[in-house]
VEXDREN-2710 file (C-alpha; in Angstrom, 1 decimal):
% VEXDREN-2710
k/r/px/py/pz
1/UNK/-28.9/-11.4/26.4
2/UNK/-25.6/-12.0/27.7
3/UNK/-22.8/-11.9/24.7
4/UNK/-22.5/-16.2/25.5
5/UNK/-26.3/-16.8/24.6
6/UNK/-26.9/-14.4/21.6
7/UNK/-23.3/-16.4/20.9
8/UNK/-24.5/-19.7/21.4
9/UNK/-28.0/-19.0/19.8
10/UNK/-26.3/-18.2/16.6
11/UNK/-24.2/-21.4/15.9
12/UNK/-27.7/-23.4/17.2
13/UNK/-29.8/-21.7/15.0
14/UNK/-26.3/-21.3/11.9
15/UNK/-26.4/-26.1/12.7
16/UNK/-30.2/-25.9/12.1
17/UNK/-30.1/-23.8/8.4
18/UNK/-27.7/-26.8/7.3
19/UNK/-29.4/-30.0/9.1
20/UNK/-32.6/-28.5/7.2
21/UNK/-30.8/-27.5/3.8
22/UNK/-28.8/-31.4/3.9
23/UNK/-32.3/-32.5/4.6
24/UNK/-34.0/-31.3/1.8
25/UNK/-31.6/-32.5/-1.0
26/UNK/-30.4/-35.5/0.2
27/UNK/-31.7/-39.0/-0.8
28/UNK/-30.6/-41.9/1.5
29/UNK/-28.2/-42.7/-0.6
30/UNK/-26.6/-39.1/0.0
31/UNK/-27.5/-38.7/2.6
32/UNK/-24.5/-42.0/3.3
33/UNK/-22.8/-40.0/0.8
34/UNK/-22.6/-37.1/3.3
35/UNK/-21.7/-39.3/6.6
36/UNK/-18.7/-40.8/5.1
37/UNK/-17.1/-37.6/4.2
38/UNK/-18.4/-36.1/7.4
39/UNK/-16.3/-39.2/9.0
40/UNK/-13.0/-39.0/6.6
41/UNK/-13.2/-35.5/7.5
42/UNK/-13.4/-35.5/11.6
43/UNK/-11.0/-39.3/11.6
44/UNK/-8.3/-36.4/8.9
45/UNK/-8.4/-34.0/11.8
46/UNK/-7.6/-36.6/14.4
47/UNK/-4.4/-38.3/12.3
48/UNK/-3.3/-34.3/12.6
49/UNK/-4.0/-33.8/16.1
50/UNK/-2.3/-36.5/16.9
51/UNK/0.4/-35.6/15.0
52/UNK/0.4/-32.7/16.2
53/UNK/0.6/-33.9/20.3
54/UNK/3.5/-36.2/19.3
55/UNK/5.9/-33.8/17.5
56/UNK/4.7/-31.5/21.0
57/UNK/6.0/-34.1/22.9
58/UNK/9.0/-35.1/20.9
59/UNK/10.5/-31.3/21.5
60/UNK/9.8/-31.1/25.2
61/UNK/11.5/-34.4/25.6
62/UNK/14.3/-33.2/23.7
63/UNK/15.2/-29.7/25.9
END
């Protein structure tokens, strides 16, 4: 196998493991909590990226 597919396979395996782990220890309530937590994280990340893009735009306009 070439390197790229090997890396992709490894990533897939990791996500499978995580999914199994989550599935194992989750009652519906916990699953909901995990989902909320994840949403919160992605929102934070999006906010950070937006802020960074805005700063970059500002820097470019100053030149």
